[in-house]
C-alpha positions in Angstrom: 33.4 109.4 29.7 30.3 107.7 28.2 29.5 108.2 24.5 26.0 108.3 22.9 24.5 108.6 19.5 21.8 111.2 19.9 19.2 111.9 17.3 16.4 114.4 16.8 15.5 112.1 13.8 15.3 115.2 11.6 13.1 115.0 8.6 15.1 115.0 5.4 13.9 116.7 2.2 13.5 114.1 -0.6 13.6 111.2 1.9 10.4 109.4 3.0 9.9 108.7 6.7 10.5 105.0 6.1 13.8 105.7 4.4 14.8 108.0 7.2 14.1 105.4 9.8 16.0 102.8 7.8 19.0 105.2 7.7 18.6 105.7 11.5 18.9 101.9 12.1 22.0 101.7 10.0 23.5 104.5 12.1 22.7 102.7 15.4 23.7 99.3 14.1 27.2 100.7 13.4 27.3 102.4 16.8 26.5 99.1 18.4 29.3 97.3 16.5 31.8 100.0 17.5 30.9 99.9 21.2 29.1 103.1 21.7 27.5 103.2 25.2 24.1 104.6 24.3 21.7 105.6 21.6 19.0 108.2 22.5 16.2 110.0 20.7 13.9 112.9 21.4 10.1 113.1 21.6 8.8 115.9 19.3 5.3 116.4 17.8 3.4 118.1 15.1 6.3 119.6 13.0 6.8 117.6 9.8 9.5 120.1 8.8 11.4 119.2 12.0 11.6 115.9 13.9 10.0 112.7 12.7 10.1 111.1 16.2 6.8 111.3 18.1 6.9 107.8 19.5 10.2 107.1 21.4 9.1 103.7 22.6 8.9 102.6 18.9 12.4 104.0 18.4 13.6 102.0 21.4 12.0 98.7 20.5 13.0 98.9 16.8 16.6 99.8 17.6 16.7 97.0 20.2 15.8 94.4 17.5 18.8 95.6 15.4 21.4 95.8 18.2 23.0 93.6 20.9 24.8 95.7 23.4 24.2 99.4 23.1 21.9 100.8 25.7 18.8 102.6 24.3 16.0 104.9 25.3 14.1 108.2 25.0 15.6 111.4 26.0 13.0 111.8 27.0 9.3 110.9 27.4 7.2 114.1 27.8 5.5 112.8 30.9 2.3 115.0 30.9 1.4 113.6 27.5 1.0 110.1 28.8 -1.4 108.1 31.0 0.5 107.4 34.2 0.0 103.7 34.4 0.2 103.2 30.6 3.7 104.7 30.5 4.9 102.6 33.4 3.7 99.4 31.6 5.5 100.5 28.5 8.8 101.1 30.3 8.7 97.8 32.0 7.9 95.9 28.8 10.6 97.7 26.9 13.2 96.8 29.4 12.3 93.2 29.1 12.4 93.4 25.3 15.8 94.9 25.5 17.1 92.4 28.0 17.8 95.1 30.5 19.4 97.7 28.1 16.8 100.4 28.7 17.6 104.0 29.8 14.6 106.2 30.6 14.6 110.0 30.2 11.6 111.9 31.6 11.0 115.5 30.8 8.2 118.0 31.3 8.4 119.3 27.6 9.6 122.6 26.2 7.2 123.3 23.3 3.7 124.7 24.0 2.6 123.4 20.6 2.6 119.8 21.9 0.3 120.6 24.8 -2.1 122.8 22.8 -2.7 120.1 20.3 -3.3 117.5 23.0 -5.6 119.9 24.8 -3.3 120.1 27.8 -2.1 123.0 29.9 1.6 123.8 29.1 2.0 125.9 32.3 1.0 122.9 34.5 3.6 120.5 33.0 6.4 120.5 35.6 4.7 119.2 38.8 3.3 116.1 37.3 6.7 115.3 35.8 8.4 115.6 39.1 5.8 113.5 40.9 6.0 110.8 38.3 9.5 109.8 39.6 7.8 108.5 42.8 4.9 107.1 40.9 7.2 105.1 38.6 9.1 103.7 41.6 5.9 102.5 43.1 4.6 101.1 39.8 7.7 99.1 39.2 8.1 98.0 42.8 6.2 95.5 44.9 3.0 94.2 43.3 0.1 95.0 43.4 0.7 98.7 44.0 -1.3 101.8 44.8 -0.3 105.4 44.5 -2.2 108.5 45.7 -0.6 111.7 44.6 -1.6 115.2 43.5 -1.3 114.4 39.8 -1.0 110.6 39.5 -3.4 108.1 41.2 -3.7 104.3 40.8 -5.6 101.9 43.1 -4.5 98.3 43.3 -2.9 97.6 39.9 -0.6 94.7 39.0 1.7 95.0 36.1 1.8 91.9 33.8 5.4 92.4 33.0 8.1 93.8 35.4 11.3 95.4 34.2 14.4 93.2 34.1 16.5 95.9 35.8 15.8 96.3 39.4 14.4 98.3 41.0 14.0 100.0 37.6 16.0 101.2 34.6 18.3 104.1 35.1 16.4 107.4 35.0 17.4 110.7 33.5 16.0 114.2 33.6 17.8 116.8 31.5 17.8 120.1 33.2 19.9 123.2 34.0 17.4 124.5 36.6 18.9 124.7 40.1 15.8 123.4 41.8 15.4 120.6 39.4 19.0 119.6 39.7 18.6 119.4 43.5 15.6 117.1 42.9 17.6 115.0 40.5 20.5 114.6 42.9 18.1 113.6 45.7 16.3 111.1 43.6 19.4 109.6 41.9 18.5 110.9 38.4 21.2 111.4 35.7 21.0 114.8 34.0 22.5 116.9 31.3 22.2 120.0 29.0 22.2 121.2 25.4 24.7 123.4 23.6 22.6 126.6 24.0 23.5 126.7 27.7 27.0 128.2 28.2 29.5 125.7 29.8 30.9 128.5 32.0 27.5 129.0 33.6 26.8 125.3 33.6 29.9 124.3 35.6 29.0 125.7 39.0 25.4 124.3 38.8 26.6 120.8 38.0 29.4 120.9 40.6 26.6 121.6 43.1 24.6 118.8 41.6 27.5 116.5 42.2 27.9 117.7 45.8 24.2 117.2 46.4 24.5 113.7 44.8 27.3 112.8 47.3 25.3 114.2 50.2 22.4 112.0 49.2 24.6 109.0 49.7 24.5 107.4 46.2 27.3 104.8 45.8 27.7 105.3 42.0 28.6 108.4 40.0 25.9 110.1 38.0 25.9 110.9 34.3 25.9 114.5 33.3 25.4 114.7 29.5 26.2 117.4 26.9 24.6 117.3 23.5 25.6 119.0 20.3 26.6 118.4 16.7 29.8 116.3 16.0 31.5 115.4 12.8 34.9 113.6 12.4 36.8 113.1 9.2 40.3 112.3 8.0 41.6 115.8 8.4 40.5 119.1 9.9 40.2 120.7 6.4 38.1 117.9 5.0 35.9 117.9 8.1 35.3 121.6 7.9 34.7 121.5 4.2 32.0 118.8 4.5 30.3 119.7 7.8 30.8 123.4 8.9 28.2 125.0 6.7 25.8 122.2 7.5 26.4 122.7 11.2 25.0 126.2 10.8 21.7 124.7 9.6 21.7 121.6 11.9 18.9 123.0 14.1 16.8 124.6 11.4 13.8 122.8 12.8 14.0 125.1 15.8 12.9 128.0 13.7 9.2 128.9 13.6 7.1 127.8 10.7 6.7 131.0 8.6 3.2 132.4 8.1 4.6 134.2 5.1 6.0 131.7 2.6 8.2 134.4 1.1 10.4 134.6 4.2 13.9 133.3 3.6 16.0 131.2 5.9 17.9 134.4 6.7 14.7 136.2 7.6 13.7 133.4 10.0 17.1 133.3 11.6 16.9 137.1 12.2 13.5 136.6 13.9 14.9 133.7 16.0 17.9 135.9 17.1 15.7 138.8 18.0 13.5 136.6 20.2 16.6 135.1 21.9 17.7 138.5 23.0 14.1 139.5 23.9 14.0 136.5 26.3 17.3 137.5 27.9 19.4 134.9 29.7 22.7 136.7 29.1 25.4 134.5 27.4 22.7 131.8 26.6 20.9 134.4 24.5 24.2 135.0 22.6 24.4 131.3 21.8 20.8 131.1 20.7 21.2 134.2 18.6 24.2 132.6 16.8 22.8 129.1 16.6 22.8 129.3 12.8 26.2 131.0 12.5 28.5 128.2 11.7 31.7 130.2 12.2 30.6 131.3 15.7 29.6 127.8 16.7 33.0 126.5 15.5 35.1 129.2 17.0 33.4 128.8 20.4 33.6 125.0 20.3 29.8 124.7 20.5 30.0 122.1 17.7 32.9 119.6 17.3 34.1 119.3 13.8 37.6 118.1 12.7 40.0 115.2 12.7 39.8 112.6 15.4 42.7 114.2 17.2 41.1 117.7 17.1 37.6 116.4 18.2 39.2 114.4 21.0 41.1 117.4 22.4 38.2 119.8 22.1 35.8 117.4 23.8 38.2 116.8 26.7 38.6 120.5 27.2 34.9 121.1 26.9 34.0 118.3 29.4 36.4 119.7 32.0 35.1 123.2 31.5 31.4 122.2 31.4 31.5 119.4 34.0 30.0 116.6 31.8 31.0 113.0 31.6 28.7 111.8 28.9 28.7 113.2 25.4 25.5 112.8 23.3 26.7 113.4 19.7 24.2 114.5 17.0 25.9 112.8 14.1 23.2 113.2 11.4 22.3 116.8 10.7 21.2 119.0 7.9 21.7 117.3 4.5 24.9 115.4 5.4 25.4 112.6 2.9 25.2 109.1 4.3 28.7 108.2 3.2 30.1 111.1 5.2 27.7 110.4 8.1 28.8 106.8 8.5 32.5 107.6 8.1 32.1 110.2 10.9 30.4 107.6 13.2 33.1 105.1 12.4 36.1 107.4 12.9 34.5 108.7 16.2 34.0 105.1 17.4 37.5 103.9 16.4 39.7 106.9 17.2 37.9 109.3 19.5 35.9 107.1 21.7 38.8 105.0 23.1 40.6 108.1 24.3 37.4 109.6 25.8 36.5 106.4 27.6 39.8 106.6 29.5 39.2 110.2 30.4 37.5 111.3 33.7 36.6 115.0 33.6 35.6 115.0 37.3 
């Protein structure tokens, strides 16, 4: 398995953005020292109560200055929010800055707010993202290049800087959609999913993705990632005491901004749960509805909290059930104190990661 530090870069009450970024660099520097494979961030916009990461290229460049070996990147760029050629230039330049350590996630985006504020059509986001895979291959290929697509067009451009990795950095597209997974397998894209999608439902979809990958003739194995909260401490009891309640508020930023300031956290959670069931999706709706129920998350191994031994065993079981070979751990969540955060990252790196790196779930 491969192991990643994954961060929404949540805003922290009482902490300035600058202080939050400095804390983030300390986290990633430690991960680099311990031999983590990756560090990834999201791209979110326009929610100061949620994520403070609207510019993943800046995350990647700054983290690169502070590290030597860990591979870095966005997970991922919201493709429709960028100029086609400008994003290709940025990717090429970042890969050179990182000396070939760049990983590139590309996504259509899940939040209509981002598109509304940029004056773009949320419902028209997917096709440009899919076409961008071919555009990027052309842009980072033989120079000068031209591309004439439905959504992306460039006539006779020459990039000043080409990526170090050839033909381009590894590409990812996180998805649980069957059609998108077929596309990812055909194009050689790594993929993955988030804790709100049940592993029992994910398994057959990702087994088919693996079969499609093999049928496409790729010589290497793909990464299938799974992302959720993780916390490791010296014992199960200590880990649960420090982190369990906080895990129940880890994704508080997913709740809507209340129009009525008198609404409590519990009111907002009830509204979120009602919307989850209204949307349907069977077992996925159950997970969404219980996303803020710490006991439910723990009992169903949707977050991984415990001693190194416990977390190792739970992750091995989950990886086999859910067909993933890359774990993206959200180490910094809620108001977790930094001493506990850094101890968790260290214990995971020293005691969990060596066992998982020897484990092949498929």
